[in-house]
C-alpha positions as CSV (number, residue, x, y, z in Angstrom):
1,M,5.3,-5.2,27.7
2,S,5.2,-9.0,27.6
3,T,6.1,-10.1,24.1
4,P,4.6,-13.4,22.8
5,S,7.3,-15.8,21.6
6,D,5.3,-17.8,19.2
7,N,4.6,-16.7,15.6
8,R,1.1,-16.7,14.3
9,S,-0.9,-15.0,11.6
10,S,-3.8,-13.0,10.4
11,Y,-3.2,-10.2,8.0
12,L,-3.2,-6.6,9.3
13,P,-1.4,-3.3,9.0
14,H,2.2,-3.6,7.8
15,T,5.4,-1.8,8.8
16,P,6.9,0.8,6.6
17,A,9.3,-1.9,5.4
18,N,6.3,-4.0,4.7
19,S,8.1,-6.2,2.2
20,L,9.8,-7.6,5.3
21,L,6.6,-8.3,7.0
22,Q,5.7,-12.0,6.5
23,P,2.6,-13.8,7.8
24,F,3.1,-16.6,10.2
25,P,1.1,-19.9,10.4
26,V,-1.9,-19.6,12.7
27,G,-1.4,-21.2,16.1
28,Q,-3.2,-21.5,19.4
29,P,-4.1,-18.2,21.1
30,I,-1.7,-17.1,23.7
31,T,-2.7,-16.9,27.4
32,S,-4.8,-14.0,28.5
33,S,-2.1,-12.7,30.8
34,E,-0.3,-11.2,27.8
35,C,-1.3,-7.6,27.4
36,I,-0.2,-4.2,26.0
37,V,-0.9,-0.9,27.8
38,V,-1.2,2.2,25.6
39,K,-1.8,5.5,27.4
40,G,-3.3,3.6,30.4
41,R,-5.6,1.5,28.3
42,V,-5.1,-2.3,28.5
43,Y,-5.3,-4.5,25.4
44,A,-5.3,-8.3,25.7
45,V,-2.9,-9.8,23.1
46,L,-4.6,-12.6,21.1
47,K,-1.8,-13.4,18.8
48,Q,1.2,-12.1,16.9
49,I,0.3,-11.5,13.3
50,G,3.5,-10.2,11.7
51,T,7.0,-8.9,12.2
52,G,9.3,-6.6,10.1
53,G,12.6,-5.1,11.0
54,S,12.2,-3.4,14.4
55,S,8.4,-3.9,14.6
56,K,5.9,-6.5,15.6
57,V,2.2,-6.5,14.9
58,F,-0.3,-8.0,17.3
59,Q,-4.0,-8.7,17.2
60,V,-5.5,-7.5,20.4
61,M,-8.8,-7.0,22.2
62,D,-9.9,-4.3,24.6
63,D,-12.2,-4.6,27.6
64,K,-15.3,-4.2,25.4
65,K,-14.3,-7.1,23.2
66,H,-13.4,-4.9,20.3
67,L,-10.5,-6.1,18.0
68,Y,-7.6,-3.9,17.0
69,A,-4.1,-4.3,15.6
70,I,-1.3,-2.9,17.6
71,K,2.0,-2.2,15.9
72,Y,4.9,-2.2,18.4
73,V,8.2,-0.7,17.4
74,N,11.4,-1.2,19.4
75,L,13.2,2.1,18.9
76,E,16.3,0.8,20.6
77,E,16.9,-1.4,17.5
78,A,15.9,1.2,15.0
79,D,18.0,3.7,13.1
80,A,17.1,7.4,12.6
81,Q,15.6,6.8,9.1
82,T,13.4,4.0,10.4
83,I,12.2,6.1,13.3
84,E,11.4,8.9,10.9
85,S,9.4,6.6,8.7
86,Y,7.2,5.6,11.6
87,Q,6.7,9.2,12.6
88,N,5.7,9.9,9.0
89,E,3.2,7.1,9.1
90,I,1.6,8.4,12.3
91,S,1.5,12.0,11.0
92,H,0.0,11.0,7.6
93,L,-2.6,8.7,9.2
94,N,-3.6,11.4,11.7
95,K,-4.0,13.9,8.9
96,L,-5.8,11.7,6.3
97,Q,-8.2,9.4,8.1
98,Q,-10.7,12.2,8.8
99,H,-11.0,12.8,5.0
100,S,-11.6,9.3,3.7
101,D,-12.8,5.9,4.9
102,K,-10.4,4.3,2.4
103,I,-7.5,5.1,4.7
104,I,-6.7,2.7,7.6
105,R,-7.8,4.0,11.0
106,L,-5.3,5.0,13.6
107,Y,-7.1,5.1,16.9
108,D,-4.3,5.9,19.3
109,F,-0.5,5.9,19.6
110,E,2.2,6.3,22.2
111,I,5.8,7.4,21.5
112,T,8.6,7.2,24.1
113,T,12.4,7.1,23.7
114,E,12.2,3.2,23.8
115,H,9.1,2.3,21.7
116,I,6.2,3.3,19.6
117,Y,2.7,1.8,20.0
118,M,0.1,2.3,17.2
119,V,-3.5,1.1,17.9
120,M,-5.0,0.5,14.4
121,E,-8.0,-0.8,12.7
122,C,-8.3,-4.6,12.4
123,G,-8.4,-5.9,8.9
124,N,-9.2,-9.2,7.3
125,I,-6.4,-9.8,4.7
126,D,-4.0,-7.7,2.6
127,L,-4.6,-7.5,-1.1
128,N,-1.3,-9.2,-1.9
129,T,-2.3,-12.3,0.1
130,W,-5.8,-12.2,-1.3
131,L,-4.5,-12.1,-4.9
132,R,-2.2,-15.1,-4.2
133,K,-5.1,-17.1,-2.9
134,K,-7.5,-16.2,-5.7
135,K,-7.6,-18.4,-8.8
136,T,-10.1,-16.1,-10.6
137,I,-11.3,-12.6,-9.7
138,N,-14.9,-11.5,-10.1
139,P,-14.9,-8.5,-12.5
140,W,-17.2,-6.6,-10.2
141,E,-15.0,-7.2,-7.2
142,R,-12.0,-6.1,-9.2
143,K,-13.8,-2.9,-10.3
144,S,-15.0,-2.2,-6.7
145,Y,-11.4,-2.6,-5.3
146,W,-10.0,-0.5,-8.1
147,K,-12.4,2.3,-7.2
148,N,-11.4,2.0,-3.5
149,M,-7.8,2.3,-4.5
150,L,-8.4,5.4,-6.6
151,E,-10.4,7.1,-3.8
152,A,-7.7,6.4,-1.3
153,V,-4.9,7.7,-3.5
154,H,-7.0,10.7,-4.6
155,T,-7.4,11.7,-0.9
156,I,-3.6,11.6,-0.2
157,H,-2.9,13.6,-3.4
158,Q,-5.5,16.2,-2.4
159,H,-3.4,16.7,0.7
160,G,-0.1,17.0,-1.0
161,I,1.1,13.5,-0.3
162,V,2.6,11.1,-2.8
163,H,2.8,7.5,-1.6
164,S,5.6,6.4,-3.9
165,D,5.5,2.7,-2.9
166,L,2.0,1.5,-3.9
167,K,1.7,-2.3,-4.2
168,P,-0.9,-4.9,-3.3
169,A,0.6,-5.4,0.2
170,N,-0.1,-1.8,1.0
171,F,-3.9,-2.2,0.7
172,L,-5.9,-4.0,3.4
173,I,-9.3,-5.6,2.9
174,V,-11.6,-4.5,5.8
175,D,-15.2,-5.8,5.6
176,G,-15.1,-6.0,1.8
177,M,-13.5,-2.6,1.3
178,L,-9.9,-1.8,0.4
179,K,-8.0,0.6,2.6
180,L,-4.6,2.2,2.1
181,I,-2.0,1.4,4.8
182,D,1.7,2.1,5.3
183,F,2.9,5.7,4.8
184,G,6.5,5.2,5.9
185,I,8.1,6.5,2.7
186,A,5.4,8.7,1.5
187,N,6.5,12.2,0.6
188,Q,4.9,15.5,1.4
189,I,4.9,17.9,-1.6
190,Q,4.4,21.6,-1.0
191,P,1.4,23.2,-2.6
192,D,3.4,25.1,-5.2
193,V,5.5,22.2,-6.3
194,T,4.3,19.4,-8.7
195,S,7.1,17.0,-8.1
196,I,10.1,16.5,-5.9
197,V,13.5,14.9,-6.4
198,K,14.7,12.4,-3.9
199,D,18.3,11.4,-3.3
200,S,17.5,7.7,-3.1
201,Q,15.4,5.4,-5.1
202,V,12.4,3.9,-3.2
203,G,9.7,1.5,-4.2
204,T,9.2,-2.0,-5.4
205,I,10.6,-2.7,-8.9
206,N,7.5,-4.5,-10.3
207,Y,5.3,-1.5,-9.4
208,M,8.0,1.2,-9.9
209,P,7.3,4.0,-12.5
210,P,10.1,4.8,-15.0
211,E,10.7,8.3,-13.6
212,T,11.5,7.1,-10.1
213,I,14.2,4.6,-11.3
214,K,17.7,5.9,-10.6
215,D,18.8,8.1,-13.4
216,T,22.6,7.8,-13.5
217,T,22.9,11.0,-15.5
218,S,21.2,13.0,-12.8
219,F,23.0,13.5,-9.5
220,G,22.3,15.6,-6.4
221,D,24.6,17.9,-4.6
222,N,25.9,14.9,-2.6
223,G,26.9,13.0,-5.7
224,R,24.2,10.4,-5.3
225,P,21.7,9.5,-8.1
226,R,18.4,11.2,-7.9
227,S,14.9,10.0,-8.7
228,K,11.7,12.0,-9.4
229,I,8.6,11.6,-7.3
230,S,5.2,12.9,-8.4
231,P,1.5,12.0,-8.1
232,K,1.7,10.5,-11.7
233,G,4.1,7.9,-10.3
234,D,1.3,6.6,-8.0
235,V,-0.9,6.2,-11.1
236,W,1.7,3.9,-12.8
237,S,1.9,1.8,-9.7
238,L,-1.9,1.5,-9.5
239,G,-1.9,0.5,-13.1
240,C,0.5,-2.3,-12.3
241,I,-1.7,-3.5,-9.5
242,L,-4.8,-3.5,-11.7
243,Y,-2.8,-5.3,-14.4
244,C,-1.9,-7.9,-11.8
245,M,-5.6,-8.2,-10.8
246,T,-6.5,-8.7,-14.5
247,Y,-3.7,-10.9,-15.8
248,G,-2.4,-12.6,-12.7
249,K,1.1,-10.9,-13.0
250,T,2.6,-7.5,-13.2
251,P,3.6,-6.1,-16.6
252,F,7.3,-6.8,-16.2
253,Q,7.1,-9.8,-13.7
254,H,8.2,-12.3,-16.4
255,I,11.6,-10.6,-16.6
256,T,13.6,-12.3,-13.9
257,N,16.9,-10.4,-14.3
258,Q,16.6,-7.2,-12.3
259,I,18.8,-5.1,-14.5
260,T,17.0,-6.3,-17.7
261,K,13.7,-5.5,-16.0
262,L,14.8,-1.9,-15.1
263,H,15.9,-1.4,-18.7
264,A,12.6,-2.7,-20.0
265,I,10.6,-0.4,-17.7
266,L,12.6,2.6,-19.0
267,D,12.8,1.6,-22.7
268,P,10.0,3.3,-24.7
269,S,10.4,0.8,-27.5
270,Y,9.6,-2.1,-25.1
271,V,5.9,-2.7,-25.7
272,I,3.8,-3.6,-22.6
273,E,1.5,-6.4,-23.6
274,I,-2.2,-5.8,-22.8
275,P,-3.9,-8.9,-24.0
276,D,-7.5,-8.8,-25.2
277,I,-10.2,-9.2,-22.6
278,P,-14.0,-8.8,-22.7
279,E,-13.8,-5.5,-20.7
280,N,-12.6,-2.9,-23.2
281,D,-12.9,-0.1,-20.6
282,L,-10.5,-2.0,-18.4
283,Q,-8.0,-2.4,-21.2
284,D,-8.2,1.3,-21.9
285,V,-7.5,2.1,-18.2
286,L,-4.4,-0.1,-18.3
287,R,-3.1,1.5,-21.5
288,K,-3.5,5.0,-20.0
289,C,-1.9,4.2,-16.7
290,L,1.1,2.5,-18.2
291,V,2.3,5.4,-20.2
292,R,6.1,6.0,-19.6
293,N,5.9,9.8,-20.0
294,P,4.3,11.0,-16.7
295,K,3.0,14.2,-18.5
296,E,1.0,12.0,-20.9
297,R,-0.2,9.6,-18.2
298,I,-3.8,9.7,-17.1
299,S,-4.5,11.4,-13.7
300,I,-6.4,10.0,-10.7
301,T,-9.2,12.5,-11.2
302,E,-9.5,11.4,-14.8
303,L,-9.5,7.7,-13.7
304,L,-12.3,8.4,-11.3
305,A,-14.4,9.8,-14.1
306,H,-13.4,6.9,-16.5
307,P,-16.3,4.7,-17.8
308,Y,-14.6,1.7,-16.2
309,V,-15.4,2.7,-12.6
310,Q,-18.9,3.9,-13.4
311,I,-21.2,1.1,-12.0
312,Q,-23.8,0.4,-14.7
313,T,-27.1,-1.2,-14.0
314,H,-28.2,-3.7,-16.6
315,T,-31.9,-4.4,-16.9
316,R,-32.9,-7.9,-17.9
317,T,-36.1,-8.5,-20.0
318,E,-37.9,-11.7,-19.3
319,F,-39.7,-13.3,-22.1
320,I,-42.7,-15.5,-21.3
């Protein structure tokens, strides 16, 4: 493969370590001689749109002028855990996309001992970048995106998968709809188990539920701290995303010291501020998502039935 040397940007699927994937300033398109071949099919590379760890993401076009994103992973530079995370991503995408249009599409992939190619759906912008650019959010747009997120996460939960690292960067806007991307650290839960315990903490602190934070009083057989992963953890993370879409920041973002922030997330006496807004149903959703005890936290199924996501039609009476 000929790898473009210049860094440019659009916003498309991220790597499992997507906190490392940063957009690049848009530049001139590269020459048409640059191409990627996946299972014999040739894709012309238009530009590089991101990089992260051992991966690069390119915007490409096939011979029918259809746009795709291709994720290229150099396995010679990747450790075993990284390789496993990409294999997880492919496995999850293959399994889930047939069940929901809120999951990013994986059209094709190729795995060798040297590399992985993933041919994916082309998106417009990720939710994190979109939120940074927006000064105000239309309430209907927020509600629509919230419903998209719930539907996507409901699908993965139905198939025994907990994402465990939900954040705005893991949702891609595709033609006005949010789609879930990045399954690198998602965890498969067996049908007869409601939660699993991991030997290492994962996730992003501002969106991390209390129960997944390392509990220094609980250790695994290997002596390492354990953290608990369950579907209710994804609910907390979604609540943090909705909070950010409502108030312009996450519930604990104002606490800059990381240790202090972790303590605040865990401390039941630390009150999470939910300032008054015109939308009472939205406030209610936030309160029920951001409950520290996962057993008392609202479920995805209950959120989908909540009045907030029910689109109401208001009739207007004209007076002459």
